[in-house]
N, C-alpha and C positions, 0 to 999 in steps of 0.2 A: 546019850547027850551029844555025842559028836556027829551022829546021823542027823539029829535035829538042828544042829548048827549049819551043817552042810545043806540041808533042806531050805533054811532060811536064806543062806547065802545064794543058793540057786534061784529061789523065788525072787529075790531082789535084783539078781542079774537079769532074769527074764523080764521083769517089770521095767528096769533101766533100758533093756533092749528095745521093748515096746514103746517107751517114751522117746528114746532117740529116733526110732523110725518115724514116729509121729512128728517130731520136730524137724526131721530131715524133709518130709513131704511139705510141711509148712514152709520151709525155706525155699524148697523148689517152686511152690505156688507163688510165694512172694517174689521170686526171681523171674516169673513168667512175663513175657512181653507180647503184646498184640502188634502186628504190622499191617498198616493200611496202605495200599498202593493205589493212587489215583482214585480215592474214595471207596474202594473195595477191600475188605479184609482179606489178607493172603491166607490160603489154607496150607498149614504145615502138618496136617494129619499124615501119618505113615512116614514122617521125617523127623529130625531133631527139632524140637521147638525153639523159637528164638529166646535168648537169655541175655542177662547182663553180666559183664566182667569188668571189674574196675570202671564202673560207670559208663561202659560202652556196650551197645547192643551187638549181638553177634547172631548171624543167621546162616543157614546152609548156603553154600556159595552157588550151587547150581540154580537154586530157586531164585535168588536175587538177581544174578547175572541174566538169566533168561527173562525175568520180569523187566528188566532194563533194556531188553532187545539185544543182548550180547550173545555171541556164540562162545560156548563154554569149552575151555581145554583143561586137561589135567596131565601133568608129566609126573609119573610115578617115581622115576629115578630121582628127580630133584625135589619131589614133594611140592610142586608148584601148581597153584590154582591160577587159571587166566580166563579173561573175558575180552572179546574183541568186537568191535563194530566201527564202521565208517571213521577210519582214522584214529581210533582210540583202543589202546591196549593196556589193560591192567593186569599186573602179575602179583601174586602174593605167595610167599614161601611159607609153609607150615613152620611156626615157632620163631620166625624172623620178624623184627620190628621194622624191616625195611621192605617196602613194596616198591614197585616200578609202575610209573604211569608213562607210556610211551617212551620207555627206555630211561626215564629220569627217576632217581631214587627218591622216595618220599618216606619220612619216619612215621610210623604208626604208634598210637597209644597203646593198643593191644594187638598182638599179632594174630594171624589166621592160626586156627588149632585144628586138631583132629580129636573128636569126641565120639565115642561109640562108632568108630570107623566112618564118621561123617566129618567132611570139612566144613568149618564155619569161618566166616569172615566178618569184619567190622561193617555193619550196615551203613553207617553215615559216610564212611570213607569211600566205599564203592559207589553208593548212590550219588554222592556229591561230585565225585570225579567223572561220573558218567553224564552229568548236567542235571541232575534231579535235585529238588530241594527237600530237606529233611526237617520235620518238626517233632519235638518230643513233648508229650503230655505226661507229666510225673503222676497226676492223680489217677489216671486210668492206665498207666504204663504202656502207652501207645506211641509208636513211631509212625508217623504219617509221611509218606513220600509222595511228592507231587512231581510228575514228569511231564512238563509242559514242552511239546515240540512245537516251536514256532515256525510258521511258514517262512520259506526264504523270501528275501526281498525280490521284487520283480527286477528283471535285467534292464528294463528300460527305464530311462529317467524323465524323458518327455516325449511328447508326440504332437504332430500337427497334421491336420487334414487341409489339403490344398485343392480347392475346386478347379475343375477343368471346363473347357468350352462346353456348353449345353447343360451344365450342371448335372450331368447324368453319371459322370465318373469322377473319381478323385484320386489324388496321390496321397498315400499315407506315409509320412516320414517319422521313423523311430529312431531316437538316439539312444544307444545302449551304453552300459557302463564303461565300454571301451572308447567312448567319445566319437565314434564313427557313425554318421547317420546312414540309415538304410531305408530306401524307398521302395514302396510296393504299388 
């Protein structure tokens, strides 16, 4: 009788384990996120897949920083992930709700984390601080990043063409943003 009870308990434990594993994968699938960057879905194969934590999307830091055109840095001693480009530096310390953008502290809703030896950072924070726009589609669980680099304004503000004798040559005067006319 005792062996029979133990067999039933063991069988129930195995069934519950299988059920729990099945639920775990369902939760993992439910927590998966697609990331689309400028119209192209980002490939996270071979890396940690994007996921949500407290309604915030987290992605591998190297992948997002490089997609945004940033140079990636990692300081093992301080556990700090950083990205830099053209006058912008973003620093995130693992486990800290304080990030730095060009040296100024910013409070995060969710800190950078290490999961399975991979560093993940908040997608919206990093993207928006680097000049991108992020939109979230709950129905498809898709974060869409649009990174529009606008061309710089031309330096000239106005120009005039002045005819010269014989109408064969001209003087072009360009007034630049410093207000000084330059003639050619």
